[in-house]
N, C-alpha and C positions, 0 to 999 in steps of 0.2 A: 593639761587638758582641764584639770580641776579649776585652775584659776580662770580659764576662759569661760567655763560654765558659771562660775560665781559672778564674773563680770556681766555675762549675758543676763543672769537673773536680776542683777541690780538695774540694768537698763530696762528690762521688762517691768520691773516694779515702778520705775519712773514713768513709763508709758501708761501703765494702769492707773497711776495716780493722776496723770494728765486727763485720762478718759473720765475718771470719776469726778474730778474737779470741774470739768467742762460739760459733763453729762452727755458725752458722745462716745461713739465707737470708732474713733479716728485711727488708732493704732491696733494692729493685729500681730500677735506673736506667731512666728513660723517655727515649728519644731517637728522634724521628721527623723526617724531613726530606722535605718535598714541595716540589719546585721551589725557590723562594727562601726559603721559610718553614721554620722549625725549631721544634719543640716539645721542651722539655727539662723533665725532672721527676724526682721521687723518690717512691717508693711504700713505705709501711711496712705490711708484711703482717700485723703483729700488731695494731696499732691501727686498721688499715684506713683510714689517712689518707694523703693525697698532696698534693704541691705541684707545680704546673706553671708554666712560663713559655713564652709563645708570642711568637715574633718578629713575628707579625702586628701586635702592638701597636706596633712600631717603624716601621710604614709610613705613607705619607701625609705630612701636614704636621707630624707629631709630631717634635719636636726632642729627641733623647735626650741627657740630661746625663750625660756619661761620668765625672763625679766622684761620682755617686751609684750605689748598688747597688739594683736593683729589690727591692721587698718580697717577691716570690716566692722569691728566693734566701735571704733571711733566714728565711723559713718552712721552706725545705729544711734549713738549718743547725739550726733549732730541732728538727726531727724527729729528726735524728741526735743532737743534744746531750742531749735529754731522753728518750732511749730507755732 
């Protein structure tokens, strides 16, 4: 979970840098925490696209492989990269 949070922070830093560079509020950070579960995401206000990752997916018998990055984080990177 720590690696996912660090990767999400890196993506948000890139999005904020894009916003500052272009002097817009194109990207919005989505972060919501309810009890033990966290929802992280990024919203693109121009294309109206978003990518979210819920930690609910990590509960139960699911074994998280900490060597792989979830697909949702790649989708967030793609939003910023192709803006």
